[in-house]
N, C-alpha and C positions, 0 to 999 in steps of 0.2 A: 504494500500500500504506500501511497505518497503521504509523507508526514503532513504536508500542508493541508490536505483534505480533512484531517482529523483534529486539527488544533482548535481548542475551544476556549483557551484562556492564555494570557501572556504575563510573565513576571514583569513588574515595573523596573525600569533601570535604577540601579542603586549607585554604581560607580561607572559612569558613562565611558570613561577612558578605556576601561577593560572591555566594555562592549564594543567600542570602536575597533580596538585591536583584534577582537575575535572575528568580526565580520570582514575585516580586511584580510585575515588569514584564509578565509574561505570565499574567494571572489566568485561572483556569479549568483550568490543567494539573493533572493528578492521576496517581497511580500511577507506573509506571516512567518515563514521559516526564518528569514533574515531577522525579523523582530524578536523571534524566540531565541535565536542564537545570541543576539545582542543583549536581551534581558537576562538570559541565563548566565552569560559570562560576566555581566556587570554585578550580579548578585553573588556568584560563586567563584572564588579564585580557583577552586579545584576544577570546575567545569571549564573555566577559561584555559587552564593548562592542557586539559584533554583536547579541547578544540584546536589549540595550536599544534599539538602533537599529531592529531589524526585528521588534519584539515582535508587532505586529499581524499581519504576514505569517506569522510563525512559528506562530501559533496555528492557522492553516489548513494550513500546510505539513506539520505532523506528522500530520495526518489523511489526507493523500494526497501522499506524498513524490514519486511519479512525476509527478503533475500539477504540483506545485510546481517540480520541477526542470525540466520542459519549459517552464514559463512563464519561469523565470529564464534559460534558455538561448535564448529567442526573440530573434532579432536585432532591436535597436532601429532606428528610422529617424531621419534628421535629419542636419544638417551636423556639422562637426567640433566645434563648441561644444556642440551638444546631445548628441553622442556621449560626451563625457567623463563627465558625471554618470550617464548611463544605463548605461554599461558598469561603472562603479564600483558602482552598485546591484546589478547582476547578480553582480559579484564577491562582494559582501557576502553575498548570499543563498546562492550556491553554497557559499562557504566555510563558512557557518554550518551549512547542512544536512549537508554532507559531514563537517564536524567532529563534529557530534552523532552521525551514523550510524556514524562510525568509532569514536568513544569508546564507543558503546553496542553495538558488535559487530553492528549491523544490516546493515552493508555489508562485503563482503570488501575486501581491499586493492585488488584489481583494479577493483571498483566505485568506490572512492574516487578512485583515480588516474585512472580513466576519466572520472569526472564533472569532475575538475579539468582534464583534457585537453580535454574537450568545451567547457568554458568558454574555454580558451585558443584553441581553433579558432574559436569563434564571435566572440570579441572581436577576434581578429586580422583575421578576414574583415570584420567591421563597420567597424573602424578603417581598414582599407585601402580599402574601398569609399568611405568618407567622404573620405579623403585623395585618392583618384583623382578623385572627383566635383569636388573643389575645383580640381584641376589642369585638368579639362575646362572648368569655369566661367571659369577664367583664360585659356583659349585655348591652354594649353600642350600639351594632348593632344586629338586629334580625338574620342575617346570613351574610356570606361572600359576597353574591350577592347584594351589596349595590349600584351598578351602578357606582362605582369608577373606573376610568381608568387612565392610564399613557401614555402620548405621548412622544415618543422619538424624540428629535429635533437634529438639527445639524448633525454631522457625524454619530451619533448612528442611527438617523432616516434614513439616506441614506445608512446604512450598510457599512460605511467607517471609523469606529472607529480606531483611531491611537493607537500606542503601549502603551502609558501611558496617556490615555485621561481621562478627566472628562467626565461625561455623563450629558447632558442637558435634563431635564425632565419638562413637564408641567402636573400637576395632576388636574383632574376635576371630578365632579360626576354629573350624570344625575338626576336632582331633580324631573323630571316627574315620576320617579319610586316610589316616596314616597308622602304621604299626605303632603300638605303645612305646617300643624302644626308640622310636624316632621323634616322639613328641617334643622332647626338650630342644633338639636341634631345629626342628621345624619352627617352633615358637620363637626361638632366638632369631632365626632368619626373618620371620614375620615381624618381630619387633623392630629389627633394623630397617626393614622395608617401610614400615609405618613412620619411623623417625625420618627417613629420607623423604617420604611423601609429604610429611608435615613441613620439612625444611623447604621443599620445592614451592609450597604454597605460601609459607610464612615469612621466609627470609626477605629482608629489605635489600634490594639490589639497586643498581642504577636505573632500572626499569620500574622500580617500585615493588609492590608485593601483590599477591593474588588474594588470599584470604588469611586472616589470623585464625589459626586452628586451636581449638580447646579440646583436649582429650580427657578432661577431668570428670566427666560424667560416668566413667566406667566404675564398676564396683570397687570400693575402698581404694581410691587412687593414690593415697599416700604410701601404700605398701605394695601395690600391684604393678606389674609392667604394663606398658601401653597396649599390649595385646594379650588377651586371656583366651583360654579355650572355652568353647560353648558350655562344656560340662561344668567347669569351675564357675562360670557366670551364673548358670542355672542354679547351682547349689547355693550360691550367695543369695540370689533373689528369693529362693524358696525359704531360706532360713533367716535372713537378716534384712531383706528388702523392706524399704520404708515407703510411706505414702508418697513422698515427693518423687521417688523413683518410679512408682506406678504412674504418677501423673506425667512424668517425662516420657514414658513409653507410649502414651496416647499418640504422640506425634512421631514416634520412631518409624524409620523407613530405611530399607536396605538401598544404598545409593551407589556402592562401588564394590568391586571385587566379585566374589561368588554370590551373586544376587539370590540364587536359589537357596543356598545355605543360610543366608540372612533371613529370607522369608520363612524358612522352616523354624529357625530359632525364634522369631517373633511369634509364630503360630504356637510353638511349645510354651512360650511365655504367657500366653493368653490367660490361664487361670490365675497367674500372679497379678496381672494388670486388672483384669475384669472379674471381680468377685461375683459369685452366684447370687448372693443376697444383696438387697439394697444397702449400700455401704455408707450409712450416715456418719459413721465414725470418721470418715474422710473429711467431713466438714470441719471438725475441731482440729484435725491434723493440718489442714490447709490454712485455717485461721492462725494456728501457732506459727506456721511457716511465714505467713504475712507479717506477723508481729516481729519475728526474728529478723526478717529482711529489713523492716523499718528501723529496728534498733541498730542493726549492723551498718546500714547505709545512711542512717540519719535522715530517712525520708518520711518520718511519721508525723511531721508537723502539719500545721494548717496549710491551706492552699494559698501560697503567695507566688505570683507568677515568676518573678526574677529568680532564675536558677532552679525552677521547679522541674523535677524529674518526670518526664512524660512516660517513662516506663515503670518506675518503681514508686513514684510518689502517689499521694492520694488522688484517686480518680483516674489513675494512669492505665497504661496498656496491660500491665501485669494483673491488675485487679479484675479486668474483664476476662483475661485468660484464666485466672484462678477460679473465677465464678463459673466459667464454662467447663473447664476440666474437672472441677470438683463435682459438678452436676453429672458430668459424663461418668465419672468414677462411681457415683452413687448408684446409677441405674443402668450403666452400660453392660454389666454382667448379665442382666436379664433381657436386655434389648440390644442385639448386635447392630441395629440400625444407628445407634448413637455412637458407634466406634469410628468416628471420623476425625481427621487430623486438623483441619482448618478451624480457626476460631469462629468466623462468621458462619461457616457451614455447621459447626457444632451448635451454635445458638439456634439456627434454623431448625435443626433436627429436634432439639429439645422442645422447641415451641410446637412443632408438628405432633409430638408425642404427648403434649399436655404437661410437661414438666415445668415449663415457665410460660408466662403469658406471651402471646404473639407480639403485643406492643412493647413488652420489655425486650424481647429478642431483637425486634426491629430497631429500637432506640439504642441498645448496646452495640449492635452491629454498626450503626451509623456513627456512634461515638468512637468505636474502635477504628473505623476507616479514617475518621478525621484525625485522631491521635497519631495513627501511623503516617499520615500525610505530613503532619507537623514534624514528626520524628525524622522523616526523610529530608525535610528541608534543613533542619539544623545539622544533620550529618553531611548533607550535600555541599555545605559551604566550603569545608576544607577536608572532606573525606575522613572525618574523625568519628570514632566509636563513642559518641556521646548521645545522651537522651535528655540533656538538660536544656531548658529554655535559656535564652540569653540572659546575661546579668547586667547588661548595659543598655542604655537607650539606643545606641547605634545598632546593637545586635537585634533589638526588637524592630527597629525601623527596617533593617535588612530582611528579617523574617516576614514582616508585613508585605514588603515589596515582592518577595518570592511567592507569597500566597495571593498577591494582587488584591490585598485587603487594606482598608483603613486600619491604622494601628489600634485605635480605640475599639473598633468593631472586633478586631482579632482578639484583643485582650478580654473583651466582654464575653465573646463566644468561648474562649478557653476556660474562663472561670465558670461559666454556666455548664459547660459539658463536663468538666472535671468534678464539679459538685454533684451533678446528676449521677455520674458513674459511681462516685463514692457513696452516695446515699443508697443507691440500689444494691450495690455489692456488700456494703457494710451491714445492711439490714439482713442479708442472707447469712453472713458469717458470724455476726454478733448481734442477734435480734434483741430488742429491748421492749419492755411493756410498761405502759403507764396506767393500765387498767387497775381499778381497785381490787384487792384480793379478798374474796369471801373468807369467812372464818373457817379455819381448818379444825378437824376434830382433835380432841385430846388424845395423845398417844401414850400408852403405858410405857414408862421409861425402860422397863425390862424388855418389852417387845422391840422397842427402838434399838436397844443395845444388841438384841438377838439378830436384828437385820444385818449388822456388820459382820456376823459370823457366817452368813449364808454364802454359798459358792459364788453367786453373782456379784457379791461385793468384796470378795477376798482380794482381788487385784487392786492395786493402787488406782489405776485408771477407772475401773468399774466403780469404785467407791466415790471417786471425784465426780464422775458423771451423775451418779445417783444423788449426790448432794445438790447438784444443780437442778435436777428435776423433782426432788423431794417436795419442795413447797407446792408446786403445781399438782402433784399427785395427792398430797394431803388436802389441798383445797378442793379438788374434785371429789375426793372421798367424803368431804364435809357436805357436799350437795346431795348425797344419797339419802333416801328416805330414812334409813337407820344407819347413821355414820359408823357407829362402833361395830355393827354387824359387817358393814362393807370393809372396815379396817381389818377385821379378823380374816375375812375372805382374801383380802390383798396379802396379808401375812402368809397365808397358805400358798398363794401363787408365787410369792417371792421366794419362799423356801424351796419350791420345786424347780426354780429357774437355774439351769446349770451354769450359765454365763450371762454377763450383763452388759458388756461394753457396747455391742451392736444394738441391743434393744434400747438401752438407755440413750444412746446417741439418736436413735430413731425417734424416741419421745421428745428429746431435746429439740430436734429439728422440726418435729411435727406435733405440736402440743395438742392438736385436735384428737390424736390417738389416745391421749390419756382418758378422755371421756369414754371412748370405746372400751378401753381396758377396765375401767371401774365398772362399767355396765356389765361386762362379762364376768368379772370375778365376784361381783355381788349378786349375780343372778344364776349363773350356771357353773357349779363346781366342775362338771365334766368338761365343759368348753374351756374353763380356766386351766385345768390340768393339761388339756390338749395344747393350749397356747403356751404354757410354760415349757413343754417339751418341744414345741415347734414354733418358736417365736418368729421365725423367718416368714411365717404366713402373713404377718402384718405388712410385709412388703407389698402384698397384693392390694391392700386397702388404699394405698396411695399411688397405685400403679395406673390409675386413670379410668379403669373400666369396672372397678369393684362394685359399683352401684348401678351398672348398666343392666339392660334386660338380659334374661337368661339366653345364652347363645344357641342352645339345642344340642342334641347328641352328635349330629354330623360335624358341627363346628368344633365340638370338644375333641372328637376323635382326631380331626385334622391337626388340632393344636398339639395333642399328645404325640402324634406321629412326628410332628416337626421338632418338638423338644427332644425326642429320643434320637432323631436323625442327626441332630447337631452334635451328638456326643460321639467320641472316637471309639469307645469299646463297650462291651456288653454290660459290665458292671456299672459303668457311668450311665448307660441308658436306663438301667433299673433304678438308679438313684434319681435320674431326671424325672421319670414318670411318678416316682414317689413325691418329689417336690411339687410337681404339677398337680397331682391329686390332692395334696394337703392344702394348697392354695384354694382350690375350688371347694373342697370339703368345708374349710373354714368359712368361705364366703356363704355357702348355703346355711350354715349354722347361724352366722351373724344376721343374715336376712330374716331367718325364721325367728330368732330371738327378738329382733327389733320390729317384728310384725310387718316387715317389708314384703313378705311372701306368706302364703297360707301354709298350713301344715300339709295339705294335700299336694300343693306345688313343691314343697320342700321334699316330700317323699319321692315324687317323680324325679326331681333334680338329683337326689342321691343315687337313684337307679340309673339315670342318664349318665352320671359320672362313672359309675361302676362299669356299665356296659361299654362306654367309650374307652375306658382303661383296658378292659379285656380285649376289645376289638383291635386296639392299637398295639397291645403287647404281644398278642398271639403270633403275628407274623415275625416279630423280632426274635421270640423264643425259637420258632421253627427255623429261622435262618441261622441262628447260632448252633442249633442242634444239627442242622444239615451239614455244617462244616466238617464234622467227623463222620456222620452216619448217612449222609445223603438226603435229598429232598423226600418229603412224605410220599410213600408208595401209593399208587392208586389215586382215588379222588381226594385223599387227605382226610382231615379230621375237623369236626365242628364242636364248639363249646355250646352246651345247652344250659341255659339258666333255668333253675327250678325255684320253688318257693317264692319268697317276696321279690327277688330279683326278676324271676320269670313273670310275675304279675306287674312288674314295673313300679314297685313302691318299696323303698328302703327307709330305715331310720338312720340316725347319726352313727349308730354302732352295729349295724347289721353285718352278719357274716354273709358270704356269698355261697349259695347252694348251686353247685354246677356238676354236670356230668360231661364226659367226652365220648363222642361216637365217631368211629373212623370206618372208612370203606377202602380196603386195600385193593379192591377189584380182583384181578387174577394174579397180582404180585405175591410172591412168597417171601421176598427179601427186599431190603432197601438197596439202593445203588449209591454207595459212597465209599470213602476211604476205609471205613470199617463197617461192612454190611451187617444188618441185623435182620432176624426174622421179623415179619410184620407185627406179630403180637408183641414181641419184645420191644420193637421200635416204638410203637404207639404207647405202650405202657411207660417207657422211659421218657418219651416226649411229654406225656401228661404229667409225670412227676416233675419234669423240668419246668413246666408251666406253673404247677402248684408252688414249687420252690420260688419261682420268679415273683409270684403274688405274695407269698406268706413269709419269705425269708426276712430275717431281721438284719438289714444292712445298716450302714451308718445313718441312713435317712429313715430308719424304721421299717415297718411293714406297709405293704400296699393295702391288703385286706386279709382277714382271716377267711379261709375257704373250707367248705364242708362238701364232701363227695359221697356221703352216706346214702343219697337217694339213687345211686346207680343200681342196676339190677342185682349186682352181687353184694350190695351193702358194703360193710367194712371188710368183707372177705372177697377173695378173687381179684381179678385184674382191675386196675384203676380206670382203664379205657375199655369200652365195649364196642365190638365190631357191629357194623350196620346190620349184618345178617342176624347176629345173635340178639340184637336189640329188637328187631322186628319180631322174631320168633317169641321172645320173652313177653313182649307187650300183647301179642295176639293170642298166646296160648298158656302162659304161666303166671302172669302178673295178678296180684291180689287187688281187691277193690281199692284199698288205700293207695296202691301204686297208680291206679288209674285216676284216683282223685288228685294225686300229686302231679300227674301228667297234664291235668287241666291248665296248670300255670307254666308248663314247659314252653320255652321260647329259645330259638337259636340266636346267639348273640355274636358269634364269631365263627368264621370258617367258609369253605367254598359255597358259592351260591346254589349250585345244583344239589349238593348234599343237604344244605339247609332246607331247600324246597321239598326234598323227599321226606325229611324228618317231620316237617310241618304237615305234610299230607298224611303221613302215618299217624301222627297225633290226632288229626281230624277224623280219620277213618276209625281208629280205636275208640275214640270218645263218642262217636255218633252211632255206634252199634246199638241195635234194639236190645233193651235190658228189661229185666223183671223188676219193676218198681218196688214191689214188696220186699224182695230179697235185698235190694240195695238199702231200703230203709231199715231193715232188720240189722244188716251189717253196720249201718251208720249208728244205730242205737247202741250196739255192742262197743263200737269204737269210742263213743262218748262216755260210756261207762268206764272203759279202761283208762281213758285220759283223766277222768275225774278221780279215779282211785289212785292214779300215779302221782298227781300233783294238784294241790289245792291252791287257790289264789292267795297271795301274800297279804293283800289288803283290798279295800274297795278301789284303790288306785291301780291295781294290777289289771291293766286293760287287756292283756293277752290271753291268759289261761283262766278258765273257769266257765261255769254255766252262764250262757247268754253273753259271753265275751267274744273277743275277736276270733280266736281259733275255732270256737264253737260255731260262730256264724260263717266263717270261711269254709268249714267242712260241709255245712248245709248248702252253701252257695255252689261249691264244687259238685255236690250231688246234683243240683239243678243243671249244671253244665253237662253232666253225663247224660242227662235226659233231653238235651237240646240238640237240634240239628246243626246249630252254629258253634257249639262248644266254646262259649265265651271264656276269656281268661281272667277277667277282673271280677271282683266280688259283686259289684252292682249288676253286671250282666248276668251273673249266676243267680242272683236273687230274682231278677226278672224271669229267668228261665224256670225258677221254681213256681212262679205264678202261672206261667204257660203250661207247666206240667200238672197243675192242679194241686200242688203240695201246700200252698198257702194262698190266702186271699190278697187282694190289693192292699187292704188295710194292714194285714199282718206283715206283708212285705215292706210296707213303709216303716213299721216299727223296727224291723231288722235293719233297714237302710239307715234310719236316723240313729239308732244305737251304734251301729258300726262306724258311722261318720264321727260321732262323738268320741268313741273309744280310740279311733285312729288318731284323732287330734291329741288326745291325752297321751297315747303311746309315743307319738312324735315328740311331744313336749317332755315327757319323762326321760326319753333316751337322750334328748338334748341336755337335760339338766343333770343327769346322773348315769354313770355306767353300771351302777349296782341297783339292787331292788330299791324302789323309791321309798324313802322314809320322810314323810312330811314334817316329822318332829325336828329333824336336823336341817331341813331345807330352809334357806334364807327367805326373808319376806318377799324379795323381788322374784325369786324363783317360784315361790308359792303363788304369787300373782300370775305368773305365766301359766302355771298348771291350772289354776282356777279359770283363767280366761279360756282355756281349751274346752271347758264344759259350758261356756257362755253363762256362767253363774256370777254372783257378786261376792259371795263369801265362801269360805272353806266348807262350812256346814251345808250351805245350799248346793255346792258342787258335789259333795259326797252323797247328799240326798238324791240329787239328779242322777248320779251314777248308779246308785242302788236301784232306783226306779227303772232306769233304762235297762240295766242288766237283767233284772227280774222279768221285765216285760218281754225282752228278747228270749230269755230262757223259757218262759211260758209258751211263746209262739212256737219255739222249736219242739218243746215237749209235746204240745198238742198236734203239731204237724206230723211228727213221727208216729205218735199213738194213733192218729187218725187213719193212717195207712196200715199200720200193723194190726190195729183192732178190727179193721174191716175185712180181715182175711187175706191181706196182702194182695189187693187187686192190682193187676198189671196196668 
């Protein structure tokens, strides 16, 4: 492109004599390009010198800037001696063209910093190539392909290099490329090559320098050589790496040497940089770094323009970078889309994902670009690595001329922008509150002293963070209906918390979560215990979609599959699906607790979650199993949900009743590295799946699973062949097994096998049956169940006469007599009416009773994992339980439950006696 066509502004002349000399050195310039060269040279002695040195080149460069830049960035050839002047010539030309295009508004900030970064990449690679070639000639390396690579850090890594920037580099070599005995010699040669590379770039010669290089970002630079092995670096980061090093690696990029080895290293380092949980502890770490920098550099004072540091001072570039990088560290482990290097790009991504407001991102990006533009101007004057505004009136007049602004307007805009940045970022790192504090409850001194002995507060940092959030916690506890009861519940939660730094940091940065915590611990002991063991689930609350509509089973499955696909190995996949399921399980519980969803919807959502988990996990288990034993023979295997999962309704603590049915077809063995007979293959595959579901990994269990509803019960093979299953259901199954089949539903496996199983279920359940015989068997089953287990209290919604299990059995009986074989309870009760077992009025009693009991059961399982004891249940938990009966008091609720259970029991007794007493009419 022609530079003239894109000029949008011009620097005002500051020292006209320099401008006159510059345009005289490049005869033939006219129009805006001449004015630009004149103004640039008059403001910048450095640019004036470059124009004089590169006058002939510049005449052609302004006619085709793209070709000129490509030529300047073409890597030179030659040895180290030849490389020094060649690279310095490239530096002069890129600096000159970028400076003019920047001052003339022809290039955006990103184009300017991109050109400077491209120069740094090219010169680093060329200098390293020359240095490695020198080591090869000396016989110190077998060839240049030594596994040595250079990581660009900081602004170079992000493609944001400033006009007179140092370049921050980390140099490593992949020791796995060489025999262990050669490691010391290879590293020594690599160290020498990096020292030579740095000298080529760094040394001041008659031609100037290329880039000042800084190699001190490597691990422990005071005691380590300038080149480390990747293994040594990885061990350092895994054991001693600090938050500032994690932040530094956000921008890291392999820029020279063995790029592939560098990219593999960065990929391996991902778990160090990007934590799986929302890492709000990074906020305090970043704030501490900011304070340390201010103290060390003396930049912590108020905003006074003379000498103000545009990088490190209040409202400066570093504050925007820290704000962005810290936000990325917090949430980038859960969202790979946030793992971007550029500052403005990072702000945009954070806004698009809801982590910051769009207007904040837009404002900070604008402030960042302005600050970087000012930084370029002060550096452009004499090519000095400075970030300070001028300290003299002459300096400010020069800066205003370079910006083509009135000095007063420039100073006003600087103060306004620096103040805005400081206000926004300081509020994030060091929030303050002027709200009046409500009265906190009295805390027993013995309890308070006990807190300091709990595991979560044993570390110095955990204790310090807790002290910061303790007033807010106590204040919120004071707002509970019964503060002392809530305080006691919180004490139990804190006692069960294994670690506190991350959770306390989360509360410190997100005070709104304290309200949720108090709500949970004072209402649901079961959910509080779950939270203490899985505190990371709170990450999801502030993840942006916690209170969105339920996504549905298909979306859940896709999300689970994506989470596992992102993990590199099988064990990591099992942990990933556990983390994923915990987040959603907690979400369902909180929505139910806070009445954001009904008990019926919560039951459906728990079942959706379980089915999505099984459907996503089953192919992963099969793929892992196939590595050794080959793919599934024949048509494969299907997982059939039974019980509550089959009916599509689970509680917060339901086990999963499942069976596995396989169809090997004509195959006798699998085809893999270690072939197995089909029966053994599917038995072991099933056990692998059950282990994947139930194994206690570092992330806990996914679910408890129960396979006792398979044809062989607890005896015999864990997987049933399709042929055997058909034969059993058609010829051998007892009535109770057909009743169980009512709720059977395929949840994972091949579509054709699933369709066949569903058709078999329909065929078996819709056979013509002797109504009287069924009712007699049902009567006997009810008697056996009543003798085996009595209800624990009126609040035991599941077991007992007229309660859920009793109504479910009757409903399933109706399904056996229906041509449609409905799977849910409501459909089964309607089928009982159609079959003449009950009247419409009696069916309504059963429906209403079951609905109430289901609400109570959902609430009870949310509140407690044990048998419900209302005497020890807190007042808020009791309120949830009472609300499930739609009563106002505990007495009214218990009376309503008694009436409903007795009424339903009477309906069932009469219905069964009606058929049995009339001679068992078909």
